[in-house]
C-alpha positions in Angstrom: 49.8 33.2 -144.4 51.6 29.9 -144.7 53.3 28.2 -141.7 56.4 27.8 -143.8 57.1 31.5 -144.3 59.5 33.8 -142.5 56.5 36.1 -141.6 54.9 33.3 -139.7 58.0 31.6 -138.2 59.9 34.7 -137.1 57.1 37.2 -136.2 53.6 35.9 -136.0 54.1 32.7 -134.0 56.6 34.1 -131.5 54.3 37.1 -130.9 51.3 34.9 -130.3 53.2 32.5 -128.0 54.7 35.4 -126.0 51.3 37.0 -125.5 49.8 33.6 -124.5 52.4 33.2 -121.8 52.2 36.8 -120.6 48.4 37.3 -120.5 46.1 35.6 -118.0 45.1 32.1 -119.1 41.5 33.2 -119.2 42.4 35.4 -122.2 43.4 32.5 -124.3 40.3 32.3 -126.5 40.3 36.1 -127.1 44.0 36.0 -128.1 43.5 33.0 -130.4 40.4 34.5 -132.0 42.1 37.9 -132.7 45.3 36.2 -133.9 43.4 33.8 -136.1 41.4 36.6 -137.8 44.6 38.5 -138.4 46.2 35.3 -139.8 43.2 34.8 -142.2 43.0 38.4 -143.2 46.7 38.5 -144.2 46.0 35.8 -146.8 42.3 36.1 -147.4 42.0 39.9 -147.5 38.4 41.0 -147.9 37.1 37.4 -147.8 37.3 37.6 -144.0 34.0 39.4 -144.3 32.4 36.3 -145.9 33.8 34.3 -143.1 32.5 36.7 -140.4 29.0 36.7 -142.0 28.8 32.9 -142.1 30.1 32.7 -138.5 27.4 35.1 -137.3 24.7 33.1 -139.0 25.8 29.7 -137.6 26.3 31.2 -134.1 22.8 32.4 -134.1 21.5 29.1 -135.4 23.3 27.3 -132.6 21.6 29.4 -129.9 18.1 28.8 -131.5 18.8 25.1 -131.7 19.8 24.9 -128.1 16.5 26.2 -126.7 14.5 23.3 -125.1 11.1 25.1 -125.5 11.4 25.1 -129.3 9.5 22.5 -131.2 11.2 19.8 -133.1 9.8 21.1 -136.3 11.3 24.6 -135.6 14.7 23.1 -134.7 14.7 21.0 -137.9 13.9 24.1 -139.9 16.8 26.0 -138.3 19.3 23.3 -138.8 18.3 22.7 -142.4 18.4 26.5 -143.1 21.9 26.8 -141.5 23.3 23.8 -143.4 21.7 25.0 -146.7 23.2 28.4 -146.1 26.7 27.0 -145.5 26.5 24.8 -148.6 25.1 27.7 -150.7 28.1 29.9 -149.8 30.4 27.0 -150.6 28.6 26.3 -153.9 28.7 29.9 -155.1 32.3 30.5 -154.4 33.8 27.1 -155.2 31.5 25.6 -157.8 29.7 28.4 -159.7 32.5 28.8 -162.1 32.7 25.1 -162.9 28.9 24.9 -163.3 28.8 27.9 -165.7 31.6 26.4 -167.8 29.6 23.1 -168.2 26.4 25.1 -169.1 28.4 27.0 -171.7 29.9 23.8 -173.1 26.4 22.2 -173.4 25.1 25.4 -175.0 27.9 25.3 -177.6 27.2 21.6 -178.3 23.6 22.3 -178.9 24.4 25.2 -181.2 22.9 27.8 -178.9 26.0 29.9 -178.6 27.9 31.1 -175.6 26.5 31.6 -172.1 28.0 33.8 -169.3 30.9 32.2 -167.4 31.2 33.0 -163.7 34.7 33.8 -162.5 35.2 34.1 -158.7 38.3 33.9 -156.6 38.1 31.0 -154.2 38.3 32.1 -150.5 41.1 30.2 -148.8 40.0 27.5 -146.4 36.3 27.7 -147.4 35.9 23.9 -147.6 37.3 23.5 -144.1 35.4 26.3 -142.3 32.2 25.2 -144.0 32.5 21.7 -142.6 33.3 23.1 -139.2 30.1 25.2 -139.3 28.0 22.2 -140.4 29.5 20.1 -137.6 28.6 22.7 -135.1 25.0 23.2 -135.9 24.4 19.5 -136.5 26.0 18.5 -133.2 23.9 21.0 -131.3 20.8 19.8 -133.1 21.6 16.2 -132.2 22.2 17.3 -128.5 25.7 16.0 -128.8 26.9 19.3 -127.2 25.3 22.5 -126.1 25.6 25.6 -128.2 28.4 28.0 -127.3 27.0 31.1 -125.6 30.3 32.8 -125.6 31.0 34.3 -129.0 34.8 34.2 -128.4 34.6 30.5 -127.8 32.7 30.0 -131.0 35.1 32.1 -133.0 38.0 30.2 -131.5 36.6 26.9 -132.7 35.9 28.1 -136.3 38.9 30.2 -137.0 41.7 28.7 -134.8 44.6 29.4 -137.1 46.4 26.1 -136.8 43.6 24.3 -138.6 41.7 27.1 -140.4 43.3 26.8 -143.8 43.8 23.1 -144.4 42.6 21.2 -141.4 42.4 18.8 -139.7 38.6 19.0 -139.8 37.7 19.2 -136.1 34.2 18.0 -135.4 32.6 20.2 -132.7 32.0 17.5 -130.2 35.7 16.6 -130.3 36.8 20.0 -129.1 33.8 21.6 -127.3 35.1 20.6 -123.8 38.5 22.2 -124.6 37.0 25.7 -125.4 36.7 26.6 -121.7 39.5 27.9 -119.6 42.8 26.0 -120.1 44.8 24.4 -117.4 48.0 25.9 -116.1 50.3 23.7 -118.2 51.4 26.1 -120.9 55.1 25.1 -120.6 54.2 21.4 -120.9 52.0 22.1 -123.9 54.9 23.9 -125.6 57.5 21.2 -124.9 55.1 18.6 -126.3 53.8 20.7 -129.2 56.9 22.3 -130.6 58.7 19.0 -131.6 55.5 18.0 -133.4 55.5 21.3 -135.2 59.2 20.9 -136.1 58.4 17.4 -137.5 55.8 18.8 -139.8 57.9 21.7 -140.9 60.7 19.2 -141.8 58.4 16.9 -143.7 57.0 19.8 -145.7 60.2 21.8 -146.4 62.9 19.1 -146.5 61.0 16.3 -148.3 57.9 17.6 -150.0 59.3 20.8 -151.4 62.5 19.1 -152.5 60.9 16.5 -154.7 58.1 18.6 -156.0 60.1 19.9 -159.0 60.4 16.3 -160.2 56.7 15.8 -160.2 56.1 19.2 -161.8 58.6 18.5 -164.6 57.0 15.2 -165.5 53.4 16.4 -165.5 54.4 19.4 -167.6 55.7 17.2 -170.4 53.7 17.0 -173.7 52.3 13.5 -174.4 54.7 12.7 -177.2 57.7 13.1 -174.8 56.3 11.1 -171.9 58.2 7.9 -171.5 57.3 5.0 -169.2 60.2 5.6 -166.7 59.4 9.3 -166.6 55.7 8.8 -166.0 56.4 6.3 -163.1 59.0 8.6 -161.7 56.7 11.6 -161.8 53.8 9.7 -160.2 56.0 8.3 -157.4 57.3 11.8 -156.8 53.8 13.3 -156.5 52.7 10.3 -154.4 55.4 11.1 -151.8 55.1 14.9 -152.2 51.4 15.0 -151.4 51.8 12.7 -148.4 54.7 14.6 -146.9 53.1 18.0 -147.7 49.7 17.3 -146.3 50.8 15.1 -143.3 53.5 17.7 -142.6 50.8 20.4 -142.5 48.7 18.3 -140.2 51.7 17.7 -137.9 52.3 21.4 -137.8 48.7 22.2 -137.1 48.5 19.6 -134.3 51.7 20.9 -132.8 50.5 24.5 -133.0 47.2 23.5 -131.4 49.0 21.8 -128.6 51.2 24.8 -127.9 47.9 26.9 -127.6 46.5 24.3 -125.2 44.3 22.3 -127.7 44.5 18.7 -128.7 43.5 18.5 -132.4 42.6 15.1 -133.9 45.1 13.0 -135.7 44.8 13.2 -139.5 47.2 10.5 -140.8 48.1 7.0 -139.6 50.7 5.7 -142.0 48.4 5.5 -145.0 50.9 4.0 -147.4 51.1 1.0 -145.1 47.4 0.2 -145.9 46.6 -3.3 -147.0 43.4 -2.3 -148.8 41.6 0.8 -150.1 39.3 0.5 -147.1 42.3 0.5 -144.8 43.8 3.4 -146.8 40.7 5.6 -146.0 41.0 4.7 -142.4 44.5 6.1 -142.4 44.5 9.0 -145.0 42.9 12.4 -144.1 41.1 10.7 -141.3 39.3 13.8 -140.1 37.6 14.1 -143.5 36.6 10.5 -143.5 35.2 10.8 -140.0 33.3 13.9 -141.0 31.7 12.3 -144.1 30.9 9.2 -142.0 29.1 11.2 -139.3 27.4 13.9 -141.3 26.7 12.2 -144.7 27.1 8.4 -144.7 25.2 7.6 -141.5 22.4 10.2 -142.1 22.0 8.5 -145.6 21.5 5.2 -143.8 25.0 3.9 -143.7 25.0 0.2 -144.1 21.7 -0.3 -142.4 19.5 -0.5 -145.5 20.8 -3.5 -147.3 23.5 -4.1 -149.9 22.2 -1.8 -152.6 21.7 1.1 -150.2 25.1 0.6 -148.7 26.8 0.8 -152.1 24.6 3.8 -153.1 25.7 5.6 -149.9 29.3 4.8 -150.5 29.0 6.1 -154.0 27.4 9.4 -152.9 30.1 9.9 -150.2 32.9 9.5 -152.7 31.2 11.7 -155.3 31.1 14.3 -152.5 34.7 13.5 -151.5 35.9 14.1 -155.0 34.1 17.4 -155.5 35.0 18.6 -152.0 38.6 18.6 -153.2 37.9 20.7 -156.2 35.5 21.8 -158.9 36.9 19.7 -161.7 36.2 16.5 -163.5 39.5 15.1 -162.5 38.6 15.3 -158.8 35.1 13.8 -159.5 36.7 10.9 -161.3 39.3 10.5 -158.6 36.5 10.3 -156.0 34.5 7.8 -158.2 37.6 5.7 -158.6 38.1 5.4 -154.9 34.4 4.8 -154.3 34.2 2.0 -156.8 37.3 0.3 -155.3 35.7 0.4 -151.9 32.5 -1.0 -153.2 34.4 -3.8 -154.9 36.2 -4.6 -151.7 33.0 -4.6 -149.7 31.3 -6.8 -152.3 34.2 -9.3 -152.4 35.1 -9.2 -148.7 38.7 -8.1 -149.5 38.4 -4.9 -147.5 39.2 -6.7 -144.3 42.6 -8.4 -144.6 44.6 -10.1 -141.8 47.2 -12.1 -143.7 50.9 -12.0 -142.8 54.2 -12.6 -144.5 54.2 -12.6 -148.3 50.5 -12.1 -148.6 50.7 -9.0 -146.4 53.5 -7.6 -148.5 51.6 -8.3 -151.7 48.5 -6.5 -150.5 50.4 -3.5 -149.3 52.1 -3.3 -152.7 48.8 -3.6 -154.6 47.1 -1.0 -152.5 50.1 1.4 -152.9 49.9 0.9 -156.7 46.1 1.6 -156.8 46.7 4.7 -154.7 49.4 5.9 -157.1 47.1 5.4 -160.1 44.5 7.5 -158.3 47.0 10.3 -157.7 47.4 10.7 -161.4 43.8 11.9 -161.6 44.3 14.1 -158.6 47.4 15.8 -159.9 46.6 16.2 -163.6 45.2 19.5 -164.8 42.7 17.8 -167.0 41.3 14.3 -167.8 43.3 14.5 -171.1 46.6 15.0 -169.2 45.7 12.2 -166.8 45.0 9.9 -169.7 48.4 10.8 -171.3 50.3 10.0 -168.0 48.3 6.7 -167.4 48.9 5.6 -171.0 52.7 6.3 -170.7 52.8 4.3 -167.5 51.6 1.1 -169.3 52.9 1.8 -172.9 56.3 0.2 -172.3 58.0 3.2 -174.0 61.5 2.9 -172.6 64.0 5.7 -173.2 66.2 8.0 -171.3 64.5 10.6 -169.2 63.6 13.8 -171.0 66.0 16.6 -170.5 63.5 18.6 -168.3 63.1 15.6 -165.9 66.7 14.7 -165.7 67.6 18.3 -165.0 65.0 18.4 -162.2 66.2 15.1 -160.8 69.4 16.3 -159.1 71.4 14.1 -156.8 69.8 15.7 -153.8 66.3 15.2 -155.0 67.0 11.7 -156.1 68.3 10.9 -152.6 65.4 12.6 -151.0 63.0 10.7 -153.2 64.6 7.4 -152.3 64.6 8.1 -148.6 61.0 9.4 -148.7 60.0 6.2 -150.5 61.1 4.2 -147.4 57.9 5.4 -145.7 56.2 2.6 -147.7 58.2 0.1 -145.7 57.6 1.4 -142.2 55.2 -0.8 -140.1 51.7 0.5 -140.2 51.4 0.7 -136.5 54.3 3.2 -136.2 53.3 6.9 -136.3 56.2 9.3 -135.8 53.9 12.2 -134.9 52.3 10.5 -131.9 55.8 9.3 -130.8 57.2 12.8 -130.9 54.3 14.5 -129.2 53.3 12.1 -126.5 55.9 9.3 -126.3 57.8 9.0 -123.0 60.3 6.4 -124.0 64.0 7.1 -124.5 63.5 6.8 -128.3 60.7 9.4 -128.2 63.0 11.7 -126.2 65.8 11.4 -128.8 63.3 12.0 -131.6 62.0 15.1 -130.0 65.5 16.3 -129.4 66.5 15.6 -133.0 63.5 17.5 -134.5 63.8 20.4 -132.1 67.5 21.1 -132.4 68.4 19.8 -135.9 65.7 19.0 -138.4 63.4 21.9 -137.4 66.0 24.6 -137.4 67.4 23.3 -140.7 64.0 23.5 -142.3 63.6 27.0 -140.9 66.9 28.0 -142.5 65.6 26.6 -145.9 62.4 28.7 -145.4 64.6 31.8 -144.7 66.4 31.1 -148.0 63.1 31.5 -149.7 62.9 28.0 -151.3 59.5 27.0 -149.9 56.2 26.5 -151.8 52.5 26.8 -150.7 50.9 23.8 -149.1 49.0 21.7 -151.7 45.8 21.6 -149.7 45.6 25.4 -149.6 43.8 25.2 -152.9 40.9 23.3 -151.3 
């Protein structure tokens, strides 16, 4: 079930909020757990059984890890078993098909004939709930937080519907203290959370969905019809689409969480204002960056083992980042591309940048360009297609836009694309989501009012008209 559907907006969400206000506040976790499982089952069908089985295993592991009389060897065996189990489930469902195709290709290359190819339907949200489970058992193992003894509290953490399908990735220690009984501030939570939800819905429906046909038209062109202007237009459209789509989802998730009485972590901090790739990853999908830092980069040694070890650890993290997004060579190369840029910045000292004026503008422009090039790999269906688009971007093949692209680029979409591109010019310290949710200035009040009574309802009418599309990160 997507947030941007009539079923969610007109029926599911109002029903959950009504029950939240009518039932005793001590029932919150039970309501959220049941509603979230219904939410997941509607889209995931029988895959909910996989989710339930994995939850039961990690809940049991947490209890075993939280027993002081257990030896360190026993606790280490439990945490490794739990993490290995989580990663095995993820590997089977997400990567077995990719691995079997590579084995088949190698077999053909060696003249050994065909080998079986695995074909499994990917359970929605598996990458996200896998990382939540790992965060839980590792945090308990590290004594960062005690294990949850109440099964409803654990289920609430794992399957909370605002973040279940596409994040933000909430580390257990960030939310453990919120899983108890909520305070009596449900009205305040709603008045703060709903404008944030409306902001996200507007970004998704009004901007991302409007410009997506332009990107789709360009990336669908055959290589011999890709011109330089068309390629740049398509890459710019996708660059804006993925930002407004994913940050819109995150705003909606954070707003929904707030309406339920939870404060979920921020996931975006004006990433296209970054002045380096290092800065970009401090601003883009921040919950993923923090997760890899805490549960992979630092356990590998972080930057404590010398220069070579630091570069090696960064390399491993971005290989994992690429493959986390999808089982395809395009995602792996995208991850390696970003990892190598971060290593170069660390080696040259250009990752930390404090210049002002023209130098600042130049660095922001360069970083935005590098990010756009990376998005070609992310969006393309194959390395061959990515190569065609990248070649067209630099081939200086100027001609009028192909008919498919000019048809997709209506006046409305061109205006939306131009207005969306202004996000690149906004100061890096200004984040609309935080202003709308927590700001107490007159400007914040006007922004909340605008999204609540104008932009949000208009986006909802667009949804009612049936012109929405799935969130891009649902595929991960």
